[in-house]
N, C-alpha and C positions, 0 to 999 in steps of 0.2 A: 679430533677423531680422525682426521686425514694424516696427520704428522703420526700419529700412534702406528697407523696401518703402513707405513713408510718405514717406520721403525720395527716393525714386525718383520716386514720383508728382509730387511737389513740381517737383523739380529737371527732369522731363519736361515738365512744364507750359510753365516758360520756354525748354527745348530747341525744345518745338514750337512755340511763338508766335513763336520768332526764325526757324525753319525754314520756317514757313509765309511769312513774308515775301521770304525766298530763292527758295522754288520757285513764288512768284505771279509774280513777275519772268520766272523761266527759262519757265513756261506759256506767257508772251505773247510775250515777246521770244527766246526759245531762248539767253539768254545767262545765265553767271553774274554778278550784281551783287557783287564783292567789296569795293565800298565798305560793303557792309551791316553787316559787323561794326564799322567806324568809325562808321556811324550809331548802333549798338547802344551804344557806347561813349559818343558825345555826348549821347544823351538821358539817361543818367546824372549825365553830367559837369555838364552844363547844370540839370538838378534838382538836383543837389548844390548847385551854385555858388549857385542863387537862394535856397535854404535858409541855407545857410551863412553867405553874404558880404553877402545883400541882406535877410535876415531874411523872407523871404516864406513863407507858410504853405506845408506840404507838397503840399498840393492844388493851390494856385497855380502852384507850380513844377511839379508834375507836368504841368499842362496846357501851362506853357512848354517844358518838355521835349519834349512829343510834338509841338508846333506847330514846333520847331527843327528836329524830325526830318524831321517831314513836310515841311517846307521845302527840306530836305537833297535827299529825294528829287527836289524840280523842279530841283535844282541837277545830280543826276546825270543827269537826262533832258536838260535845255538843254544842259549842258555835255560831259558825257561820253558820250551816247549819240546825241541827234537828230542832229547834225551827221555823226556818222559813218555813220548809218543812211541819209541823205539822199545820201551820196557811195558808197553801196552797198559800205562798207568791209566785210571778213571778219569774223565774230565775233570771231575772236582781237584785234581792235583794240578793240573794246568792252570787252573782258576787261582788258587792258593797261591802258584809259581808266580803268576803275573802279580798279583798282589803284593808280594816280596818285593819284587822287582821295581814296583812303582813307590815302594817304603824307600826303598835303597837310591833311588832317582832323586826322591825328595829331601832326603838326609843330607847326598851329596850336593845340591844345588843349595841346601839351606847352612852349610859350613861355609859361607862366604866369610873370609876372612883378609886383612889390609895384604897384597899381594898376590891372591887368589883369583882366578879365573872369575868367579862371583863375587869379587870383592867389593861392590855396590851393595850388596845386602849387609855388610858388616856395618856402613854407613847409615842405611835407610831401615836396617830392622824388618821388624814386621810390617812397615808401612809399606804399601802397592805403590810402585812408580809407573812411570808413562814416559813414552819417546820425547825426546826434546821436540818443541813446537816447530824447530827449523830442520827437523828431521825428513819430512814429506811436506811439499806444500799443500795447506789445505783451504783453498778460499771455499768462501760459503755462499749460497744462491738463495735468494726468496722467491719464490714462484707461488702467489697467491697466498694462502694461508701455511703454506709449506717452507722450513727451513732445511735447504739440504745442503750437505758437506760434502765436499768432492772426495774425502777418503771414502765415506761410508756408500757414497752413490757407485764409485770404483770396485769397490768390493762385490755387489752383487752379479753385475755379470763377469767379475774373475771368478765366483764361486759357480755360477752358473756354469760358465764355459768349462772349466775344471769337471765337473760332475756330468756333463755331456761327453766330453772326450772320455772319460771313464765308463760309461754306458756304452759309446762305440767301440771303445778297444774290448771289452768284455763280450758285447754282441757279435764283433765282426773281424775279428783280427784272430792269428793263430793262438797269442796269449790268452785271449780271451777263451778261446775254445778248451784250451788246458785249465786254466781255472774253473770252467765250467764241468768239465769231466772229473777233474778231481774232488769236486764240489760234490758231484752226483754219485761217484762209486770211487775213491781211493785205488782200491786194490785192483779194480777192473782197468782204471786209467794205468797203472804200474804195469800191467799184462801188455796193454798196447803200446807200451815202449816209454811212454812219459816219466819224466823224470819228477815225481811227485814232490821230493823233498825241495828241489829248485825251484818249481812252483810255488811251494808254501812260501819260500823263503821270499820270493818277489811279492807275494800277497801281503807278506809282514811290512817289507819295504815300501810298497805303494800305500798301504794302511799307514804306517807312520809318518809318511812324506806328508800326506794328505791332514793329518793329525797337526803335526808341527806347523803346518802352513795356516791351519784354523787357529792355532795359537797367536800366530805372529799377526792373522789380520784383526784378531781380537783385542791385542796389545796396542795395533797403530789405532784402533778406532775408537777404543773406550779405556785406554790405559788400563790400571788394574792387575801389572805384572807382578807377580809376586809367587814364592814357590807353593801357594795353596790354590792357585786360580784354576787348575785345571779340578783339582779336586772339590772346590767351592763353586765354581760357575758351571761346568759342563758335564761332570761325569755322570752324575743322576740323570741329567737331562738327557744325556746320550742314551742311556738306558731305558728311558722313557719313550724314547724316539722309535728305537729299534723295535721296540714291542708295540708302539701304537701303529707303526707303518707294516708291520710283519715281520719277524725275525728271521735275518739272511737274505732280504730282499735291499737292494740297491736303489730302485724305485721307490720302494716304500721307505726307505730311510729319508730321502729327499722329501717325499710328501710330507712325514713324519714332522721333519724339521721345521717348515713352513707353519705346519698346522699347530704344532706345540708354540710356537712364537705367537702366532696370531692368538692363542688361547691366553698364555701369559698377557700379552698386552689388553686383551679385553678383559681379564680378571683384573689388572692393573686400574683400569678404567671404571670399572665398578665397584671394585672394593679399595685395596691400597697396595702399596708395596710389599707389605709384608704377607699378604694372603698371595699375591702374585708369585712370591717366593715359592710356596708349598705347590702348586699347581702342577710340577713334573710328578711330584709324590703320588697326587691326587690321580691325575692319567695313567700313570702306572699300575696303580692300586685297580682301576676302574675296569682297564684293558684286560688285565690279566684275570679279573674275575668274570666280567662279561663276555671277553671274545678274547682267549687265548692266543689266536692265530694272528692277531692285529686287525686294525679295522679294514685293510684292504688284503687281508689274507685269501680272500675268495678270488681276486680278481689278479693281484700277482702272485700267482703260483709258484713262478719259479725263483727258487733262492738266491741266484744272481742274475 
């Protein structure tokens, strides 16, 4: 039981980091960026490619994966969202647009052929891959009944520190005040002299960078790097988390990430792995029916 709780804290850190990116965009634009799971996958796939195919150190490859993910945020804004926003298209149009981009990213990665950037896909096909064992030192410690892997232990403070840093930026910096102003009333923010388009672009860049980093951490700790890792592993969970915590609330996304991971672990212990896989769907359904504003909607009133 203790080991499973530790595992829940670890996987909850990744869930929360991923969901924060989801909810950050929703808090500013009132839309769900469904390309976020594809960015999650892209960060891990680019990092793996740079390590395995191009012989880069993990840290250089990690920076490359995060940069590509951040640049994808600009693509999402300039290709999928800004043109529709200027035409005053309904939110459903932006939702469909991001789904389309997610499919394009997935197809681009899937086309791994000999000599292409993602050539390892040609060799491994649909099989998920993992970073080579020598990529990062990963000693294991035994503390009582617990087995602790260095990589998984390190991910917890890294994720928490990044989320605290983001919270500090949003609450206490000029950039954060701009984000909150745009989230509250874009028209009023523009009249006050804020460059709304620039703030939205920055939001997408930060969100996508966090999503790509979450994918890298997932790939390092759990393996399972494939074109479908975002869709199969975190997409629905991310949606469940932001609904569970309260739509548009960064704090709610963090709490919801850890809570969903704990619920999944308890379901795994009580039932089995096949049941735990449906927990995100069940949580999403129950919260939407019983408390649409999220479990923490009353306490976490601010959207950001």
